[in-house]
C-alpha positions as a Markdown table, in Angstrom:
| # | Residue | x | y | z |
|---|---|---|---|---|
| 1 | Unk | 18.4 | -5.6 | -9.8 |
| 2 | Unk | 18.7 | -3.1 | -7.1 |
| 3 | Unk | 16.2 | -0.8 | -8.8 |
| 4 | Unk | 13.6 | -3.5 | -9.2 |
| 5 | Unk | 13.8 | -4.2 | -5.4 |
| 6 | Unk | 13.5 | -0.7 | -4.7 |
| 7 | Unk | 10.5 | -0.5 | -6.7 |
| 8 | Unk | 9.0 | -3.4 | -5.0 |
| 9 | Unk | 9.8 | -1.9 | -1.6 |
| 10 | Unk | 8.1 | 1.2 | -2.5 |
| 11 | Unk | 5.1 | -0.6 | -3.7 |
| 12 | Unk | 4.8 | -2.3 | -0.5 |
| 13 | Unk | 5.1 | 0.8 | 1.6 |
| 14 | Unk | 2.5 | 2.5 | -0.7 |
| 15 | Unk | 0.5 | -0.8 | -0.3 |
| 16 | Unk | 0.5 | -0.5 | 3.4 |
| 17 | Unk | -0.6 | 3.1 | 3.4 |
| 18 | Unk | -3.2 | 2.2 | 0.7 |
| 19 | Unk | -4.6 | -0.8 | 2.7 |
| 20 | Unk | -4.5 | 1.4 | 5.9 |
| 21 | Unk | -6.6 | 3.9 | 4.3 |
| 22 | Unk | -9.0 | 1.5 | 2.5 |
| 23 | Unk | -9.7 | -0.3 | 5.8 |
| 24 | Unk | -9.9 | 2.6 | 8.1 |
| 25 | Unk | -12.5 | 4.3 | 5.7 |
| 26 | Unk | -14.6 | 1.3 | 5.9 |
| 27 | Unk | -15.9 | 2.1 | 9.2 |
| 28 | Unk | -16.9 | 5.4 | 8.0 |
| 29 | Unk | -18.8 | 3.9 | 4.9 |
| 30 | Unk | -20.7 | 1.5 | 7.5 |
| 31 | Unk | -21.7 | 4.3 | 9.9 |
| 32 | Unk | -22.9 | 6.2 | 7.0 |
| 33 | Unk | -24.9 | 3.4 | 5.3 |
| 34 | Unk | -26.4 | 2.4 | 8.7 |
| 35 | Unk | -27.5 | 6.0 | 9.2 |
| 36 | Unk | -29.2 | 6.2 | 5.7 |
| 37 | Unk | -26.7 | 8.3 | 4.1 |
| 38 | Unk | -26.4 | 7.8 | 0.3 |
| 39 | Unk | -23.0 | 9.5 | 0.6 |
| 40 | Unk | -21.7 | 6.2 | 1.7 |
| 41 | Unk | -22.2 | 4.6 | -1.5 |
| 42 | Unk | -20.1 | 7.3 | -3.0 |
| 43 | Unk | -17.3 | 7.0 | -0.4 |
| 44 | Unk | -17.5 | 3.2 | -1.3 |
| 45 | Unk | -17.0 | 3.7 | -4.7 |
| 46 | Unk | -14.3 | 6.1 | -4.4 |
| 47 | Unk | -12.5 | 3.4 | -2.0 |
| 48 | Unk | -12.8 | 0.7 | -4.8 |
| 49 | Unk | -11.7 | 3.0 | -7.4 |
| 50 | Unk | -8.6 | 4.3 | -5.5 |
| 51 | Unk | -7.6 | 0.6 | -4.4 |
| 52 | Unk | -8.1 | -0.4 | -8.1 |
| 53 | Unk | -6.1 | 2.3 | -9.5 |
| 54 | Unk | -3.1 | 1.5 | -7.1 |
| 55 | Unk | -3.3 | -2.1 | -8.1 |
| 56 | Unk | -3.4 | -1.1 | -11.8 |
| 57 | Unk | -0.3 | 1.1 | -11.4 |
| 58 | Unk | 1.6 | -1.9 | -9.5 |
| 59 | Unk | 0.3 | -4.3 | -12.4 |
| 60 | Unk | 2.1 | -2.1 | -14.9 |
| 61 | Unk | 5.4 | -2.7 | -13.1 |
| 62 | Unk | 5.0 | -6.4 | -13.4 |
| 63 | Unk | 3.8 | -9.3 | -11.2 |
| 64 | Unk | 6.6 | -8.8 | -8.6 |
| 65 | Unk | 5.5 | -5.1 | -8.1 |
| 66 | Unk | 1.8 | -6.2 | -8.1 |
| 67 | Unk | 2.5 | -8.8 | -5.5 |
| 68 | Unk | 4.5 | -6.3 | -3.3 |
| 69 | Unk | 1.7 | -3.8 | -3.6 |
| 70 | Unk | -1.0 | -6.3 | -2.7 |
| 71 | Unk | 0.9 | -7.8 | 0.2 |
| 72 | Unk | 1.2 | -4.2 | 1.5 |
| 73 | Unk | -2.5 | -3.8 | 1.3 |
| 74 | Unk | -2.9 | -6.9 | 3.3 |
| 75 | Unk | -0.4 | -5.7 | 5.9 |
| 76 | Unk | -2.4 | -2.4 | 6.2 |
| 77 | Unk | -5.4 | -4.3 | 6.7 |
| 78 | Unk | -3.6 | -6.3 | 9.4 |
| 79 | Unk | -2.5 | -3.0 | 11.1 |
| 80 | Unk | -6.1 | -1.6 | 11.1 |
| 81 | Unk | -7.5 | -5.0 | 12.8 |
| 82 | Unk | -4.9 | -4.6 | 15.3 |
| 83 | Unk | -5.8 | -1.0 | 16.0 |
| 84 | Unk | -9.6 | -1.8 | 16.1 |
| 85 | Unk | -9.1 | -4.6 | 18.3 |
């Protein structure tokens, strides 16, 4: 039981980091697309691929790990929103 709790905690912490990176880079993607830079599309695809891969790895650990990872992503989003005002 302790190992499962440790894995869930690790997934939550990794999710916070993943969510923070995902939502901080959204500002960059938006600026690139508004400026007409097509590279913004590639960055957007990379953001989704990285987040999808993270959630897929979490899902391989079972629903509790996936829930912990997804909750971490939402917590990372909250940190970004608080920082950006």
